[in-house]
C-alpha positions as CSV (number, residue, x, y, z in Angstrom):
1,M,193.2,258.0,11.4
2,D,195.3,257.9,14.5
3,T,195.6,260.8,17.0
4,C,198.9,262.6,17.5
5,N,199.8,265.6,19.7
6,D,200.6,268.9,18.0
7,T,204.3,268.8,18.7
8,G,204.5,265.2,17.4
9,T,202.6,265.8,14.2
10,I,204.6,266.3,11.0
11,R,203.1,268.9,8.7
12,F,203.4,268.9,4.9
13,S,202.9,272.1,2.9
14,N,203.4,273.3,-0.7
15,L,203.2,269.9,-2.3
16,T,202.0,269.3,-5.9
17,A,201.0,266.2,-7.8
18,K,200.9,267.4,-11.4
19,N,200.4,265.7,-14.8
20,I,199.7,262.3,-13.3
21,Y,198.1,259.5,-15.3
22,V,197.3,256.1,-13.7
23,E,195.8,253.4,-16.0
24,S,194.9,251.0,-13.2
25,A,195.1,251.7,-9.4
26,V,195.4,248.7,-7.1
27,Y,192.5,249.9,-5.0
28,S,191.5,253.5,-4.6
29,A,191.9,256.5,-7.0
30,F,192.8,258.9,-4.2
31,E,194.0,258.5,-0.6
32,V,195.0,261.7,1.2
33,G,195.0,261.4,5.0
34,G,196.5,263.1,7.9
35,Y,196.4,262.4,11.6
36,R,193.9,263.9,14.0
37,S,195.3,266.8,16.0
38,P,193.9,268.2,19.3
39,S,194.1,271.8,18.1
40,N,192.4,271.5,14.7
41,Q,195.7,271.4,12.8
42,L,195.7,270.0,9.3
43,Q,198.6,267.8,8.4
44,F,198.6,268.6,4.7
45,T,198.3,272.3,3.7
46,D,198.6,273.9,0.3
47,F,198.5,270.4,-1.4
48,V,197.7,270.9,-5.1
49,I,196.4,268.2,-7.4
50,E,196.7,269.3,-11.1
51,N,195.8,267.4,-14.3
52,F,195.5,264.1,-12.4
53,T,193.7,261.1,-14.0
54,V,193.0,257.6,-12.7
55,K,191.2,255.5,-15.3
56,H,190.4,252.2,-13.5
57,F,190.0,251.8,-9.7
58,R,187.9,249.8,-7.2
59,A,187.0,252.7,-4.8
60,L,187.1,256.5,-5.1
61,G,189.1,256.9,-1.8
62,S,189.1,259.6,0.7
63,C,190.6,262.9,1.9
64,Q,191.0,263.6,5.6
65,N,192.7,266.4,7.6
66,A,194.1,268.1,4.4
67,A,193.6,271.3,2.5
68,V,193.7,270.3,-1.2
69,A,193.3,272.5,-4.2
70,L,192.3,271.0,-7.6
71,L,193.5,272.6,-10.8
72,G,193.0,271.5,-14.4
73,K,191.4,268.2,-15.2
74,V,191.1,265.9,-12.2
75,S,189.3,262.6,-12.9
76,P,187.4,261.0,-11.3
77,T,185.9,263.7,-9.1
78,F,188.1,264.1,-6.0
79,P,186.3,263.2,-2.8
80,P,185.4,266.0,-0.4
81,C,188.0,266.5,2.4
82,T,186.8,266.0,5.9
83,N,188.5,267.3,9.1
84,S,188.4,265.0,12.1
85,S,190.9,267.3,13.9
86,T,188.4,269.6,15.5
87,A,189.4,271.3,18.7
88,A,187.1,270.9,21.6
89,G,183.9,272.8,21.2
90,Q,184.5,273.8,17.5
91,P,182.4,272.4,14.7
92,N,183.9,270.5,11.8
């Protein structure tokens, strides 16, 4: 992930991916990634994945710098989200 200053970071909120079925993904089942922010700001907030299935994929994928809620059936298991946007002196 690249680094961006707080005023130059676009934030996305209240997004939903609902009732999605993918037979065959080109590479990963999931990729949710935001930029690193110097003040621990997440780029994706209130992002909901609901009833989301990917049948065939090469890699599970990743989730970084995002707040994701999972509802209904989500398959395969969504990867844990990590936050690389920690402010100085604050733990992840």
